[in-house]
C-alpha positions in Angstrom: 98.8 9.3 9.4 96.9 11.3 6.8 93.2 11.9 6.9 91.1 11.3 3.8 88.8 14.0 2.4 85.7 12.6 4.0 87.3 12.6 7.5 88.7 16.1 7.0 85.2 17.5 6.0 83.6 15.7 8.9 86.1 17.2 11.3 85.6 20.7 9.9 81.8 20.3 10.0 82.0 19.3 13.7 84.3 22.2 14.5 81.8 24.6 12.8 78.8 23.1 14.6 80.5 23.4 18.0 82.6 26.6 17.5 80.0 29.0 16.2 77.5 28.5 19.0 80.4 28.8 21.6 81.6 32.0 19.9 78.0 33.4 19.9 77.6 32.6 23.6 80.9 34.4 24.4 80.0 37.5 22.5 76.5 37.6 24.0 78.0 37.2 27.5 80.4 40.1 26.9 77.6 42.3 25.7 75.5 41.5 28.8 78.5 42.2 31.0 79.2 45.6 29.4 75.5 46.6 29.7 75.5 45.7 33.4 78.9 47.4 34.0 77.6 50.7 32.4 74.5 50.7 34.7 76.5 51.1 37.9 76.7 53.9 40.5 80.0 55.4 41.5 80.0 53.2 44.7 79.9 50.0 42.5 76.2 49.3 43.1 73.7 48.7 40.4 72.0 52.0 39.3 69.0 49.9 38.3 68.6 48.4 41.8 69.4 51.4 44.0 70.6 55.0 43.8 74.1 55.8 45.0 74.4 56.9 48.6 78.2 57.5 48.3 77.7 61.2 48.4 75.9 61.1 51.8 78.2 61.8 54.7 77.9 60.3 58.2 77.8 63.0 60.8 79.4 61.5 63.9 77.6 63.9 66.3 74.2 62.5 65.1 75.0 58.8 65.7 73.1 57.0 68.4 74.6 53.6 67.7 78.2 52.4 67.8 80.0 50.9 64.7 79.7 47.4 66.3 75.9 48.0 66.7 75.7 49.0 63.1 77.6 45.8 62.1 75.2 43.7 64.2 72.2 45.4 62.5 73.8 44.9 59.0 74.5 41.2 59.7 70.9 40.7 61.1 69.4 42.3 58.0 71.7 40.2 55.7 70.7 37.0 57.5 67.0 37.9 57.2 67.4 38.3 53.4 69.9 35.5 52.6 68.8 32.5 50.7 65.3 31.7 49.8 62.6 33.3 51.9 62.8 36.7 53.5 62.2 37.3 57.2 60.2 40.5 56.9 59.6 40.8 60.7 63.3 40.8 61.4 63.8 43.5 58.8 61.1 45.7 60.2 62.2 45.2 63.8 65.9 45.9 63.0 65.1 49.0 61.0 62.8 50.2 63.8 65.8 50.2 66.1 67.7 52.7 63.8 66.9 56.2 65.0 68.7 58.7 62.8 69.7 59.1 59.1 73.4 58.8 60.2 72.7 55.6 62.1 71.2 54.1 58.9 74.1 55.3 56.8 76.4 53.6 59.2 74.4 50.4 58.9 74.4 50.7 55.1 78.2 51.2 55.3 78.6 48.2 57.6 76.5 46.1 55.2 78.9 47.0 52.4 78.5 45.5 48.9 77.3 41.9 48.7 76.8 39.8 45.6 73.1 39.2 45.0 71.4 36.6 42.8 67.9 35.5 43.7 68.5 36.0 47.4 71.7 34.1 47.6 75.4 34.6 47.2 76.5 34.2 43.6 80.2 34.8 43.0 80.0 34.5 39.2 76.6 35.5 38.1 75.5 37.9 40.8 76.0 41.7 41.1 77.2 43.8 44.0 74.5 45.6 45.8 74.3 47.7 49.0 71.7 47.3 51.6 69.2 49.4 49.7 69.6 47.2 46.6 69.1 44.0 48.7 65.9 45.5 50.3 64.5 46.4 46.9 65.0 42.9 45.6 63.8 41.1 48.7 60.7 43.2 49.6 57.7 43.8 47.4 56.0 47.2 47.0 53.6 46.5 49.9 56.5 45.5 52.2 58.6 48.5 51.2 55.7 50.8 51.9 56.0 49.8 55.6 59.6 51.1 55.9 59.6 53.8 53.2 58.3 56.6 55.4 61.3 56.2 57.7 63.7 56.3 54.8 61.9 59.3 53.2 62.2 61.2 56.5 65.9 60.5 56.6 66.3 61.6 52.9 67.7 58.2 51.9 66.2 56.9 48.6 64.6 53.5 48.9 
């Protein structure tokens, strides 16, 4: 079956109307991905959201909590920030239980990297962030000011 000239030109016109916007979306998405990828810390977190803490070492002799306590604190903080709405009281009380810089580094390590997009898990659109990145996204300046002195005393950027 052979197409006449009118059908061929209609088919080509449809291909152009659909194909060019799809190509533009693909190129735009690639450019955004490359921009995001360039703005990462060595530990895989976003440099825009939080500075890297990979260079900070945990000194075992300064720990006052166990790795299982650190995992519990990390999961509690994650639960307080997950989905819409942030439980600030839980964040404050959990951070108050952390005594030393090395304890907090252990909690941050236990938290690991979690995908973040508007307070939820987002496998395709989100970006990996450590605990510091999540805190920066979830708390406003006034709320961060309540925990910042503790982080400053530890020498952990917040």
